[in-house]
Structure formats: structure tokens, C-alpha cells
C-alpha positions as CSV (number, residue, x, y, z in Angstrom):
1,M,238.8,71.4,224.8
2,A,236.9,68.6,223.1
3,Q,234.8,69.4,220.1
4,I,231.9,67.6,218.4
5,A,232.8,66.3,215.0
6,G,231.1,68.0,212.1
7,K,228.1,66.4,210.5
8,T,227.4,68.6,207.5
9,D,230.6,68.2,205.4
10,C,230.9,65.7,203.1
11,W,245.6,40.8,218.0
12,P,245.6,32.8,219.0
13,E,249.0,33.5,220.7
14,I,251.8,34.7,218.5
15,A,254.4,32.2,217.5
16,A,257.2,32.1,214.9
17,E,254.7,31.8,212.1
18,S,251.3,32.8,213.6
19,S,248.5,35.2,212.9
20,L,247.0,37.2,215.8
21,P,243.4,38.2,216.2
22,C,242.5,41.8,216.0
23,D,241.4,43.7,219.1
24,D,243.6,45.8,218.6
25,L,245.2,42.4,219.3
26,A,244.1,39.5,221.4
27,F,243.5,39.8,225.1
28,Q,241.7,37.0,226.9
29,P,240.7,37.9,230.5
30,P,237.8,35.9,231.9
31,F,234.9,38.3,230.8
32,C,231.4,37.0,230.9
33,A,229.0,36.7,227.9
34,A,227.5,40.0,226.9
35,S,224.6,41.1,229.1
36,P,221.1,41.4,227.7
37,G,220.5,44.8,226.1
38,K,224.1,45.3,225.0
39,W,223.1,45.3,221.4
40,P,220.2,47.0,219.6
41,A,217.4,44.9,218.0
42,P,218.5,42.4,215.3
43,R,218.8,43.8,211.8
44,N,216.2,42.6,209.2
45,H,218.7,41.1,206.8
46,P,218.6,37.8,204.8
47,R,220.6,35.0,206.5
48,V,224.0,34.6,205.0
49,Q,227.1,32.3,205.5
50,I,229.7,34.3,207.3
51,L,233.3,33.6,208.3
52,V,234.9,35.5,211.2
53,T,238.7,35.3,211.4
54,G,240.4,36.3,214.6
55,A,237.4,35.2,216.5
56,S,239.4,34.5,219.7
57,G,240.2,38.2,219.9
58,F,238.3,41.1,221.3
59,V,236.6,42.4,218.2
60,G,236.1,39.0,216.6
61,S,234.4,37.3,219.6
62,E,232.1,40.3,220.1
63,L,231.3,40.5,216.4
64,A,230.4,36.9,216.3
65,A,227.8,37.4,219.1
66,R,226.3,40.4,217.2
67,L,226.1,38.5,213.9
68,A,224.4,35.6,215.6
69,L,221.8,38.0,216.9
70,D,221.1,38.9,213.3
71,G,220.5,35.2,212.5
72,H,223.5,34.6,210.2
73,S,225.2,31.2,209.8
74,L,228.6,31.5,211.4
75,R,232.0,29.9,211.0
76,A,235.1,31.0,212.9
77,L,238.7,30.5,212.0
78,G,241.5,30.3,214.5
79,R,244.8,28.5,215.4
80,D,243.7,27.1,218.8
81,G,240.3,25.4,218.9
82,G,240.1,25.5,222.7
83,R,240.9,29.1,222.9
84,L,238.5,29.9,220.1
85,R,235.6,28.0,221.8
86,E,236.4,29.7,225.1
87,A,236.3,33.2,223.6
88,L,233.0,32.6,221.9
89,Q,231.5,31.0,225.0
90,L,232.3,34.2,226.9
91,T,230.5,36.5,224.4
92,M,227.8,34.1,223.2
93,G,227.1,31.7,226.0
94,E,225.3,28.5,224.8
95,R,224.8,30.0,221.3
96,S,228.6,29.5,220.7
97,K,227.8,25.9,220.0
98,E,226.1,27.0,216.8
99,V,229.4,28.4,215.4
100,E,231.3,26.0,213.2
101,L,235.0,26.1,214.1
102,V,237.9,25.7,211.6
103,I,241.4,25.4,212.8
104,G,243.9,27.1,210.6
105,D,246.5,29.9,210.2
106,A,246.4,32.6,207.5
107,V,250.2,33.2,207.7
108,A,250.9,29.5,206.9
109,A,247.9,29.3,204.5
110,V,246.5,26.3,206.5
111,G,242.8,25.7,206.7
112,L,241.7,28.6,204.5
113,R,240.0,26.6,201.8
114,E,237.9,24.7,204.3
115,A,237.1,27.9,206.2
116,L,236.0,29.8,203.1
117,E,234.0,27.1,201.4
118,G,230.5,28.4,200.7
119,V,231.1,31.7,202.6
120,E,229.4,34.8,201.3
121,V,231.0,37.4,203.6
122,A,234.3,37.1,205.4
123,F,235.5,39.3,208.2
124,Y,239.2,39.7,208.3
125,L,240.3,40.7,211.8
126,I,243.9,39.4,211.9
127,H,246.9,41.6,212.9
128,S,250.3,40.5,214.1
129,M,252.4,43.1,216.0
130,E,253.7,41.3,219.1
131,T,257.2,39.9,219.9
132,V,258.3,36.8,218.0
133,P,261.4,34.7,218.3
134,R,264.6,36.2,217.0
135,G,265.2,35.5,213.4
136,S,261.4,35.3,212.6
137,P,259.9,37.6,209.9
138,G,258.9,41.1,211.1
139,F,255.2,41.9,211.6
140,E,254.9,43.7,208.3
141,M,255.9,40.6,206.4
142,R,253.7,38.3,208.5
143,E,250.7,40.6,208.0
144,R,251.3,40.9,204.2
145,R,251.7,37.1,203.9
146,A,248.6,36.4,205.8
147,A,246.5,38.9,203.8
148,E,247.8,37.6,200.5
149,N,247.1,34.0,201.4
150,F,243.6,34.9,202.6
151,A,242.8,37.2,199.7
152,S,243.8,34.5,197.2
153,A,241.8,31.8,198.9
154,A,238.7,34.1,199.2
155,A,238.8,34.9,195.5
156,D,239.2,31.2,194.6
157,A,236.2,30.4,196.9
158,G,234.0,33.0,195.3
159,V,233.5,35.0,198.5
160,G,231.3,38.0,197.7
161,R,232.7,40.5,200.2
162,I,235.7,40.8,202.6
163,V,235.1,43.2,205.5
164,Y,238.4,44.5,207.1
165,L,238.9,46.5,210.2
166,G,242.1,48.6,209.8
167,G,243.5,51.9,211.0
168,L,243.2,55.5,209.9
169,V,245.5,56.4,207.1
170,P,247.5,59.6,208.1
171,H,248.5,62.4,205.8
172,W,250.9,64.2,208.0
173,R,252.9,67.2,206.8
174,R,255.8,69.0,208.5
175,S,257.6,72.2,207.7
176,G,261.0,71.7,205.9
177,R,263.7,74.0,204.6
178,E,262.1,73.9,201.1
179,G,258.5,73.9,202.3
180,P,256.1,71.3,203.7
181,V,257.2,67.7,203.5
182,T,255.2,64.5,203.9
183,V,255.8,62.5,207.1
184,A,255.8,58.7,206.6
185,A,253.2,56.7,208.6
186,S,254.4,54.5,211.4
187,R,255.2,50.9,210.5
188,H,252.0,49.5,212.0
189,L,249.7,52.0,210.2
190,A,251.6,51.5,206.9
191,S,251.2,47.8,207.3
192,R,247.5,48.0,207.9
193,E,247.1,50.1,204.8
194,Q,249.1,47.5,202.9
195,V,246.8,44.7,204.1
196,E,243.8,46.8,203.1
197,R,245.0,47.2,199.6
198,V,245.7,43.4,199.3
199,L,242.2,42.5,200.5
200,L,240.2,45.1,198.6
201,S,242.0,44.3,195.3
202,A,241.1,40.5,195.6
203,V,237.3,40.7,196.0
204,P,235.8,43.8,194.3
205,D,232.8,44.4,196.6
206,S,235.0,44.4,199.8
207,V,235.1,47.2,202.3
208,A,237.5,48.4,204.9
209,L,236.5,50.3,208.0
210,R,239.3,52.5,209.3
211,A,239.3,53.4,213.0
212,S,241.5,55.0,215.6
213,I,241.3,54.0,219.3
214,V,238.5,51.6,220.1
215,I,237.1,52.1,223.7
216,G,236.4,48.7,225.1
217,A,237.3,46.6,228.2
218,R,239.4,44.3,226.1
219,S,240.9,46.8,223.7
220,R,244.7,46.9,224.2
221,S,245.0,50.6,223.4
222,F,242.3,51.5,225.9
223,R,243.7,49.2,228.5
224,L,247.1,50.8,228.1
225,L,245.6,54.3,228.8
226,V,243.7,53.0,231.9
227,R,246.8,51.3,233.3
228,L,248.8,54.5,232.9
229,V,246.1,56.5,234.8
230,E,245.7,53.8,237.4
231,R,249.5,53.4,238.2
232,M,251.0,56.8,237.6
233,P,250.5,59.3,240.5
234,V,251.6,62.1,238.0
235,L,250.9,61.7,234.3
236,T,254.2,62.5,232.5
237,L,253.0,63.0,228.9
238,P,255.3,63.3,225.9
239,A,254.6,65.8,223.1
240,W,252.1,63.5,221.5
241,R,249.6,64.5,224.2
242,K,248.7,67.5,222.0
243,Y,247.6,65.4,219.0
244,S,244.0,64.8,218.4
245,T,242.0,61.7,217.3
246,Q,238.4,60.5,217.4
247,P,238.0,57.5,219.7
248,I,235.0,55.2,219.2
249,D,232.9,53.0,221.4
250,E,233.4,49.2,220.9
251,R,229.7,48.8,220.6
252,D,229.5,51.3,217.7
253,V,232.4,49.6,215.8
254,I,230.8,46.2,216.2
255,E,227.5,47.6,215.0
256,M,229.1,49.1,211.9
257,L,231.0,45.9,211.1
258,A,227.8,43.8,211.5
259,A,226.0,46.2,209.2
260,C,228.7,45.8,206.5
261,A,227.7,42.2,206.0
262,R,224.8,43.3,203.8
263,A,224.8,47.1,203.5
264,R,225.3,48.8,200.1
265,M,228.5,50.7,200.3
266,P,229.4,54.0,198.5
267,G,233.0,53.0,198.2
268,P,235.7,50.5,199.4
269,T,236.7,52.4,202.5
270,L,234.8,54.1,205.4
271,E,236.7,56.1,208.0
272,V,234.8,55.9,211.4
273,G,235.0,57.7,214.7
274,G,233.0,58.6,217.7
275,P,231.2,62.0,218.1
276,E,234.1,63.8,219.8
277,V,237.5,64.9,218.7
278,L,239.9,64.7,221.7
279,T,243.6,65.1,222.2
280,Y,245.4,62.2,223.8
281,G,246.0,64.3,226.9
282,E,242.3,65.1,227.1
283,M,241.4,61.4,226.9
284,L,243.7,60.5,229.8
285,S,242.3,63.4,231.9
286,R,238.7,62.3,231.1
287,I,239.5,58.7,231.9
288,A,241.0,59.8,235.3
289,E,237.9,61.8,236.0
290,L,235.6,58.9,235.3
291,M,237.8,56.6,237.4
292,I,237.4,59.3,240.2
293,V,241.2,59.6,240.7
294,G,243.2,62.8,240.8
295,R,246.1,62.8,238.3
296,P,248.1,66.0,237.8
297,S,250.0,66.0,234.5
298,V,253.4,67.2,233.4
299,G,254.0,67.8,229.7
300,L,257.2,67.1,227.9
301,R,258.4,68.9,224.8
302,V,259.6,65.8,223.0
303,N,258.3,62.3,222.3
304,L,261.4,60.0,222.8
305,T,259.2,57.2,221.6
306,G,261.8,54.4,222.1
307,F,262.3,55.3,225.7
308,T,258.8,56.4,226.7
309,S,257.2,53.4,225.1
310,R,259.3,51.0,227.2
311,V,258.6,52.9,230.3
312,A,254.8,52.9,229.6
313,A,255.0,49.1,228.8
314,A,256.7,48.4,232.1
315,I,254.1,50.5,234.0
316,A,251.2,49.0,232.3
317,G,252.5,45.4,232.2
318,E,252.3,45.3,228.4
319,D,254.4,44.0,225.6
320,P,257.1,46.6,224.8
321,E,257.0,45.8,221.1
322,L,253.3,46.4,220.9
323,V,253.4,49.6,222.9
324,G,256.3,50.8,220.8
325,A,254.4,50.2,217.6
326,L,251.3,52.0,218.9
327,M,253.3,55.0,220.1
328,A,255.2,55.3,216.9
329,G,251.9,56.1,215.3
330,L,251.5,59.2,217.5
331,Q,253.2,61.6,215.1
332,G,250.2,63.9,214.4
333,D,246.4,64.2,214.4
334,L,244.5,61.1,213.3
335,I,241.0,62.4,212.4
336,P,238.7,60.4,210.1
337,R,237.2,61.9,207.0
338,Q,233.6,63.0,207.3
339,D,232.3,59.8,205.7
340,H,229.1,59.8,207.9
341,A,229.5,56.1,208.5
342,D,227.1,56.2,211.4
343,E,224.4,57.6,209.2
344,L,225.1,55.3,206.3
345,L,225.1,52.2,208.5
346,Q,222.4,53.5,210.8
347,V,224.4,53.3,214.0
348,R,223.7,55.7,216.9
349,L,227.0,56.8,218.4
350,H,227.9,56.8,222.1
351,S,229.7,59.7,223.7
352,F,233.3,59.2,224.9
353,D,232.3,59.3,228.5
354,A,229.5,56.7,227.9
355,A,232.0,54.5,226.1
356,V,234.6,54.8,229.0
357,E,231.9,54.1,231.7
358,H,230.7,51.1,229.8
359,A,234.2,49.7,229.3
360,L,235.1,50.2,232.9
361,R,232.0,48.4,234.1
362,E,232.7,45.5,231.8
363,W,236.3,45.5,233.0
364,E,235.3,45.4,236.7
365,R,232.8,42.6,236.3
366,R,235.8,40.2,236.5
367,E,238.9,42.2,237.2
368,P,239.2,44.9,239.9
369,L,240.8,48.2,239.2
370,A,243.0,49.3,242.1
371,A,242.4,53.0,241.5
372,R,238.5,52.7,241.6
């Protein structure tokens, strides 16, 4: 059963050399600008110059809209100016014209000096996990190169704070012949931790938010779960269905990120999550209930990640490399520390059901769900 978390204990398109906005990764369906009332009242902060990287992605474009509401001066960095403008138009409407655009690429170190000039706070929302041409560097090398280039340019420009949205850092243990042994994190979680270290070491007052699954209409992780529920009459779930995590509403993540622009932080990292701890199997069941579809499930005793990820990608119409990277991270529970980020940043959390209902409504505004 789901449990309430304790409150008292303290992805521009990928190319051979490209950087990809964070969503989880970029997805660009024709969603409309955010409806009135989506965000709380503006925060009473001094106006600052802010750079949002990955602004053509899910998180970046939504964050830009939220920061504009707070009255900040915005600049956005991306590889494709048309795509960048389109993404901001969808979330900000006419106010997108107030955002200064800079064309550049963190992997290739192009446009960074111009983008960071005079910037006080920079949001780093770049990840790169999708398929690239054969012979190109792997995503870990691309992510490290982009982070190092950006960190160096930010330090040179005198940026006061970098805010990074990464993933939870697992500390998995398994029983071995000679006692418990540490299980290595998946490649994509290890890469995100590496990027975090690079960014935090370059600019001392920087902060990283670590999150698990973000529930939003354009979140690739959430869309994968919905597509599986929608298209599988019987949910055949590998052993990872028993592992738990703490999914969080996109609105809550965006609010926390926006607050990080000016908030005093107790340390360089904050692990964030929604109010409920759920297994992956429970999440799929709850999504099916909220979609009002009956989906019996069959549990497998093994993961078979290589095989099941390609099957899931084919069913969901997703990139097999992306799905494989995500599923490789399902090796144990991913529960955030009790950092009380919601209290520190003054964000009221939405329940899982409220998050899913909101995401499905946003999804269906422009794209029908066959199962609904």
C-alpha cells in the first residue's frame, strides 16, 4: 500500500555533438500556454538576471514561464532558435517575446560566454541520453563535456549560483557471500551525479535538486507509464514493480526550482519528492484507475532489462536507448532523504492522484488518449 512520507525526521534534437534539454528529455507536442491559475502568486523576490538552459524542453519551458511571473529578467539558451521560441510561446504566450534567446551548444562550448554574460543565476537543465550516430561519444561523455564547458564559462562570467535538476543518488546494497555489497548505480544515474559534482564545484553557492519521476504531461518517464497502461490489456511487470520511489508533481518541481533562484540553502543538495511513497506497480495501477481502464497485472520474478526495455519502447513508441537507460535505474528503491525541501522552499505538495489528473488533463487538451 502507499504510505505518506515522514515529516518529522530530519532531454534541441540530439545530433552527433548535441546537448538535449531536460524533461526528463525534450518532448514537443503542441501543448498550449499554461492556463491561468496554474501557478501560485508571484514570489516577492528582487528581480535578477537569469539564464535557463534547455528551455525548449519540458522543465525548461515551464520554468521560464514561472520565473517570468516572478518578474525576473530571462535569457534562454538552445541549439535551435525556432524550436526555442516555439516552446516558450506554448508556455508563456506573448510574454515569450520578453525572453532573450541565445543560440549555442554546451557540448561544443558554443555561445556560452554570450549566454552567461551578466547572469546572476543559471539553471542547468541539459541531459543527453538518446540515440546518436554510430561512432559518436556515449551519453556519459557528452554530459560530462557539456557540464565542464558550462561550469567553466559560468565561473569565468562570475555567475552567483547554478541550479541543477538531477536524479536521486541510490545507495543500494545486496547480500553477497561475504556480506552486503554495494550495487553500482545505473549509467544514467551515475552520469547525473557526475554532472552535479562538476557544476557544484565550479560555483560555490550552487544547488542541485535531486528528483525521481516527475508527473507531468510532457515528462518522458510519465508518458512511458501512461502509454504502457493505455496499450497493454494485461500489465506484465518485471521484478522492479516491487521497488518504491516518491514521484512528484511537475508543478511542485517547477515551484521548487523557481524558489532556488533566491532562497538561502542549507547545503548544496536537496532531495525532493511528493507526499507519497509508491511502488512502480502501484503507480501503474493508480494511473489505470485514474484513466478509468481495467488492467489486470502479471508479475515476473526477473527484470530482463535489455529485453523488457525494448518491448516497452516498442509498445510506447519511445526511443529504445532512452527506455533502456531509465529501466536500468530500476534496481532498488529510490527514496529521497527527509530534506523537507517543500517546507524550506515553501511549496505545498500535490498528491499523486492530483498530479496524475492534472497531467492527463494537460495531455488531452491537445492529444487524445485512446484508453480514456
